[in-house]
VEXVEX-141887 format. One line per 3 residues: number of its first residue (from 1); their letters; for each residue z, x, y of C-alpha. Coordinates in pm, 1 decimal, always signed. Each point is the difference from the previous one (the first is absolute). Layout:
BEGIN
NUM	A	Z:X:Y  ...
END
This chain:
BEGIN
1	XXX	+3182.0:+594.0:+2349.1  -376.8:-45.2:-55.4  -155.0:-343.2:+44.6
4	XXX	-298.7:-94.7:-222.0  -211.2:-313.2:-42.2  -66.4:-56.8:-373.7
7	XXX	-370.8:-13.0:-98.3  +45.6:-106.1:-362.8  -56.9:-377.2:+70.1
10	XXX	-88.9:-240.1:+287.3  +374.1:-50.0:+74.5  +14.9:+331.9:+204.3
13	XXX	+366.7:+43.9:-25.8  +161.1:+212.2:+268.2  +214.4:+253.0:-174.3
16	XXX	+243.6:+270.0:+117.8  +44.0:+317.9:-205.6  +292.5:+242.7:+38.7
19	XXX	-182.8:+329.1:-14.5  +302.2:+185.0:-142.0  +96.4:-238.4:-279.0
22	XXX	-333.3:-181.1:-50.9  +197.1:-328.5:+16.4  -254.6:-280.1:+80.8
25	XXX	+82.9:-329.1:+172.4  -238.2:-287.3:+90.4  -216.7:-16.9:-300.1
28	XXX	-62.6:-323.3:-190.6  -118.9:+152.6:-332.9  +40.9:+326.4:-194.4
31	XXX	-364.7:+89.4:+91.5  +111.1:+23.8:+360.7  +293.5:+219.7:-71.8
34	XXX	-204.6:+240.9:-214.0  -265.4:+4.3:+273.8  +259.9:+90.5:+259.4
37	XXX	+151.5:+280.7:-204.7  -349.7:+135.0:-102.8  -115.2:-8.6:+364.0
40	XXX	+283.4:+227.0:+101.4  +17.1:+230.9:-302.1  -373.9:+33.9:-112.4
43	XXX	-238.8:-218.1:+210.7  -334.2:-72.0:-162.4  -318.2:-170.2:+113.3
46	XXX	-324.6:-123.0:-143.1  -292.6:+185.2:+154.4  -325.3:-175.9:+82.7
49	XXX	-320.4:+157.8:+109.6  -377.2:+14.3:-61.9  -211.8:+240.3:-196.4
52	XXX	-368.5:+92.6:+59.9  -254.4:-133.8:-245.2  -354.9:+129.6:-51.1
55	XXX	-282.4:-235.8:-118.9  +197.9:-315.8:+43.5  -61.6:-330.4:+173.4
58	XXX	+256.6:+122.5:+253.1  +98.6:+363.4:+64.2  +380.1:-30.8:-42.0
61	XXX	+241.5:-164.3:-247.6  +360.7:-100.3:+76.3  +261.7:+179.8:-205.8
64	XXX	+377.4:+14.4:-38.6  +273.6:+182.9:-193.0  +79.8:-195.7:-317.0
67	XXX	+362.8:+24.7:+83.1  +202.1:+107.8:+314.8  +32.0:+368.3:+60.4
70	XXX	+260.7:+203.2:+189.0  -47.2:-72.0:+375.1  -15.1:+359.4:+84.4
73	XXX	-318.8:+40.3:-211.4  -206.9:-268.0:+183.5  -210.7:+219.4:+221.4
76	XXX	-62.6:+262.3:-285.5  -111.6:-292.6:-217.2  -237.5:-129.2:+268.1
79	XXX	-138.1:+362.4:+38.5  -67.5:+14.0:-373.5  -174.5:-344.1:-2.4
82	XXX	-218.7:+111.2:+300.1  -145.6:+290.5:-217.5  -137.4:-234.5:-265.9
85	XXX	-351.2:-132.6:-6.4  -84.5:-246.6:-286.1  -326.9:-106.7:-151.8
88	XXX	-71.8:-365.4:-34.4  +70.8:-203.1:-189.9  +373.2:-14.9:+65.4
91	XXX	+212.7:-270.9:-162.4  +332.5:-143.9:+97.8  +287.9:+196.4:-161.8
94	XXX	-216.2:+307.2:-65.9  +216.7:+293.8:+46.1  -118.1:+209.4:+299.9
97	XXX	+266.9:+274.1:-20.0  +227.1:+41.4:-305.0  +352.3:+104.5:+72.2
100	XXX	-49.5:+53.7:+362.0  +213.4:+290.2:+135.6  +178.0:+21.4:-334.7
103	XXX	+180.1:-323.6:+81.6  -88.3:-166.2:-335.8  -185.5:-271.6:+204.2
106	XXX	-370.8:-63.7:-6.0  -224.1:-90.2:+280.0  -214.9:-295.4:-89.4
109	XXX	-299.7:-201.9:+128.1  +99.4:-357.7:+121.8  -345.7:-149.4:-8.4
112	XXX	-340.3:+38.4:-161.1  -292.1:+186.0:+170.7  -323.6:-55.2:-189.3
115	XXX	-284.1:+256.2:-24.9  -311.1:-73.6:+210.3  -301.0:+34.5:-210.2
118	XX	-344.9:+111.4:+150.3  -265.0:-267.0:-56.1
END
């Protein structure tokens, strides 16, 4: 029996999952049940990081995966992000890496970084 705390909403239901049958107890809504099953069978996570920026008002931009990716690909995803250097300007939702690690998920910027113009 595996115990999980649901992260789908603020209720934080304490759930128990039978690892053999995937029977879930303790959930309040179907999202919790689905979360528990997915967490045992194919855990996924959003990845957040920063990416280098040249010529910007700041030298990094925050970024994230547009959707959750397989948990076992987190560190490889972070390594791919660390290889990227962007040129300002960078805009929120710009695609930084398309289809990272062939997951079908893009890495996107989460804020704007404006170009610094020489005066």
